[in-house]
N, C-alpha and C positions, 0 to 999 in steps of 0.2 A: 504494500500500500504506500503510495507516495505521500509525503508530508505536505500539509498545506499551511500557509502562514495566516494567523488570525488577523482579522481586520484591525484590531487594536494595535498589534505588534507592527503591522504594515504601516499604519498611520504614524506611529511613534518613530519608526525608521525614516519615514518620509520627512517628518518634522525636523529630526536631527540632521538628516541629509541636507535639507534646504538651509538650516542654520549653519552647518559647517561649510556649505558651499559659499555662503555670504562671508562668513568669518575667514575662511581660507583665501577668498578672493582679496581680502584686505591684508592678510598676513603674508605679504610677499617680500621681495628684496627691498622695496621702497619702505615698507613697514620697519624692517630691521635697521635700514640706514637712517630713516627719519628719527626713530626713537633714540638710537644711540647718539646721533648728531645733536639733537636738542637736549638730551639729558646732560651732555657735557657742557652745554651753555647755561642751563637752568638748574643743574644739580638736582637736589631733592624737590625743588619747586615744580619740576616737570610733572610731578604727581597731580598737581592742580590742573594742568593741561589735560591729563588723562581723564580726571573726574569731570571736567567741563565737557570733554568730547563725548563721554558716556551719556550725559544729559541731552546734548545736541543730537547724538546718534539716535537716541530713543524717540525724540520728537520727529526726526526725519523718517526713520524706518517704519514706525507704526503707521504713520499716515500713508506712506507710499505702498507698503504691503497691503494695507486694507483696501485702498483704492483699486489696486490691480486685481486682487482676488475677489472683491465684491462684484466688480464689473465683468470679470473673466476675460479682460482685455489686457494686452501688454501696454506698457507705459506710452509708447509712441502711438498706439491706436487710440488711447484715451485722449492724447494731445491733439490728434487729427480730428476727433469727434468734437473737441472743444473749439478748434479753429483750424480749418483745412490748411495743411502744409506745416503746421506747428510741430507735428510729430516727426516729419522729415528733418526739420532743423534739430530737434532733440536727438534723433538717431545719429545725425552727423556728428554732433558734439560728443555724444557718448562713445561712438565707435572710434573717433579720433583719440579721445582720452584713453580708451581701452587699448588702442594700438600703441600709444606712447608707453603705457605701463607694460605692455607685453614685450616690448623691446628690452626693457629693464629686467623683466622676469626671465627672459631667455638668457640675458647676460648673467643673471644670478645663477642660473643652472650651470653655465659654462665655468664660472668662478668656483662654484661648489665642487664640481667634478675635478677641476684643477687641483683644489686643496686635497680631495680624497684620493685621487689616483695619479696626479702629476701630468695628466694630458693637457694639451693647450686649451685656452679659453674657447677658441673657435670650434675645436673638435668636441669639447664638452657641450657647447651650445647646440651643435648639429645633432649630437647623440640624444640630448634631452628633447629637442624638437621632434625627433623621430619617435621617442617614447610617447610624447603627448599626442602625436598623430595616431599612433597605434591604439591608444586608449579610446579615441573617438571612433575607431573603426570596429570595436568589438560589439557584439550583440547586446541588446538591452542596456544601452548607454546610460539611461537614467539611474538604474540600480547600481551600475558600476560607479557612477559619479557619487552617489550617496555613500557607498561603502568606502571608496577611496578617500574622499574628503574627510570622513570621520577618522580613518586610520592616520592620515597625515597630520591632522589637527592635534590628535592626542599625542603623537610622536613629538611634534614640535614643543608642546607645552611641557611634556615630561622631561625631555632632554635639557630644556632651558632652566627648569627647576634645579637640575644638578649644578648648573653654572651659578645660580643664585646662592646655593649652599656654599660653593667654593669661594664666591666673591665676598661673603660676609658683609652685606650692605647695612647701613645704619637705618634699620627698619622703623624704629620709633620716630626718628627725625623725618624720614620719608613720609610716614603717615601724617605727622604733624603739618608738614608743609604742603601736603595734598589738600588740606582744608584751609590752611592759612599760609599762602605762598609768600616768599620773600621777594620774588620778582615774577613778572608776567610778560609773555611775548605773544603779541597778536599773530605774528607770522607763524609761530609754532602752532598755535591753536588752529588757524586756518589750514595749514599744511597737514596736521594730524587728522583733523575732521575730514578734510578733503581726501586724504589717503585711506580713511576708514570707511566712509559712506559716500564719498564723492563719485561722480562719473558713473561708470557701469556697476560699481560694487553694490550700491543700495538696491539695485533691481535684480541682482543675481538670484537671491533666494525666492523672491516673489514670482519671478518668471519660471523658476523651477517648479513651484507649486502649481501654477496654472497649466504648465506642460503635463503635469501629473493628474490633471483634472480636478484640482481643488479650487472651487470658486463658489460664490454665493454667500449669503448672510449666515447660513447654517454653520459655516466653517470659521466664523470670525474669531472665536476664542482660540481655536487651533492655530490660526494664522498669527494672532497676537503673541501666543506662547512661542511659536517657532521663531518669530522675529526677535523676541526678547532673548531667546537662547543664543541666537547669532551674535547679538550685541555683547552679551556676557562672555561668550567664548573669545571674541576678538579683544575685548577689554581685559580679560584675564591674562591673555598672552602679552598684551602691551604692558601691563603692570609688572608681570614677571620679568620681562626683558628690561624694563626700567630699573627694577631693583638690582639686576645683575650689573647694568651699566653704572648705576650709582655706587655700587660696591667697589667698582674699579676706579672711577674718576675721583671719588672721595679720598682715595689714597694718593692723589696727585699724578696719576698716570694720564698722559695725553693720548687721545685716540687718533689713529691714522686717518687723516682727512679723506683719503681715497677709499677706505674701507673701515669705518669706525666700529661697526658691529664685530668684525673679526678681532679687533684689538680687545674688545670686551671679553670674548670667549677665551682667547689665548692668554690674556693677562690673568684671568681667574683660574683656568684649568691647565695651562701649559700646552704641551703638544696634544694631549688628549682633548683639551678644551677646544683647540683649533679643529681637531677631527670632528668633534661634536658640532662645531659651527658649520662644517661642511655638510653634515647630514641635515641640520636644521635649515640651512640656506637652500639646499636642493629641494627639501620637502616644501619649504615656503614658496620657492620659485616655481616648481612644477605644478603645485596646486593653484597658484595664481595664473599660470599659463592656461590651465584648464578653465578656471573661472572666467578669465577675461575673454577667452575665445568663445566659450559657450554663451555668455551673456551678450557679447558684441554681436554675435550672429542672431541672437533672439530679437535684436533691434532692426534687422534688415530682412528677416525671413518672410515677412508679410508683403514685401515689395514684389510687384509683378515683373520680375526680371528673371528670365530663363536661367541665366548663369548662376543665380543665387538660390535656386530651388532645391538643389541637392545639399543637405546640411553637412554631411561628412566632407564633401569636396570643398565647400566654401570655408569650413573651419580649417581644413588642411591648408588651403591657400593663405588664410590669415596667419597661421603659425609659420608657414614657409617664408612668407614675406617678412614677418617680424624677425625671424632668425637670420635671414639674409642681410637685413639692414644692420643688425648688431655685428655680424661677422665682418662687414665691409666698413662700418663707421667707428666701432670701438667702444670705449668706456662710457657708460650712461649715467654716472652718478648725478650730474646736474639735471639730466632729463627726469630722473626719478623724483628729485625734490621739486622741480618745476611742474611735473605732472600732478603731484599732490596739490600744489597751489592752484593750478588751472581747474582741477576737478572740484576744488572748493567753490569756484564760480558756478559750475554746472549744478551743484546741489541746490542752492536757493532757486535757480531757474526751474529745475525739474520739480522741486517740491511745491512751488507756487502753482504750477500747472495742475498738480494732483489735488491741491486744496481748492482751487477755483472749480475744477471739474466736480468735486464733491458737492458743490453748491449749485452747479449749472446743469450737469447731465442727468436726465431722468433716471437712468439706471443706477446712479449713485445717490440721488436726492431721496429716494425711497427709504434709504437707511440713514438714520440720524446719527451722526458722529457725536460722541461725548464732547461737550464744549471744551473740556480741559485738554483733550488730545488735539483738537483742531487748533486751540490757542498755542499749544507747544509747537505745533508745526509752523505757525506764523512767526513765533518767536525765533525759531531756527532760521527762517527765511530772512528776517530782519537782521539778526546777529551775524549770520554768515555772509550776507550780502554786504553789510557795512564793513565787517572785518576783512573780507576779501579785497575790497577796494583799498582799505588802509594798509593791508599787508603788501599789496602790489606796489603801492606808493612807496612803502618802506624798502621793498626789494629794489626799486628802480633808483634809489638815492645813491 
């Protein structure tokens, strides 16, 4: 007799799969670079940036996930319903942002395999790109994505905890300054929030749910729970990495400007720390390649263009082009930091569309949002819009 999966177990697996897809999409090479880079600048006060990002993440994710799953439409379809052509603009911005991040993700794969095996960055990137392509060509890709993202997410968190233990961070001081910071950086806030839920990332889990047939008001509690899990997973990894970095920089160790995260792991754990970094970096990079590719394609799959109708071939082309650009152009550290900042602009734009649609579109108007959730969404739009402009001004000085 063949075993059957219970509906409850299946739904739980799907919820965790969507949560880990969103979280893993954000926990990429840029995540490691940005967290280490800004921790060296702000020391224990970076904990406040993480705390604020969690609040902003929640206001963004809950509103966007609800709008998408209540309507059963992808974000660009909602935008086009609201105003013809608006969805195409949103798709263009999200795909370009995802493409920029994917180049950095492929670069992270190449660097990770260079650390682990000694092969060149280019060969490591090419090999990892091939692995990502193979993943998308297996049968039942949805289930594979759910399982793979959970395994990679747990692996990254577990290994980074070992580095925290070895780094001996000033935990009490870090917790204190998380709530009462000594200094604040708008650029850090915008970049971190943009790198966590900006661009394609905030849509990844919600699009995964509607691809699995989860839509309608009867699933609203399930969707909210799944979104909350994704936020908590990515925030947990961010805080763990922050503690590891604080443990290193508080001892007066300066991080390598070209690879700050590697310095954190190597300084805390020596040769084995660097080996662990290679595993964490590759896990982070390959899961982000998967998340960026899957979500970026979900924004163009509804276009009536024959070349884009085959999902596997389109995603393969996306990965191949990203890999080729890295191999020919080189180091993407500045691209990773700038992509986070640019995606910080996409977030208020996309979120405001979802919030307006909630008031205007008949399919969404029939379900009344709790006022506090809608208010949180508009607070995120106002704060991220303002801080993004200020951060860009600061960056251009």
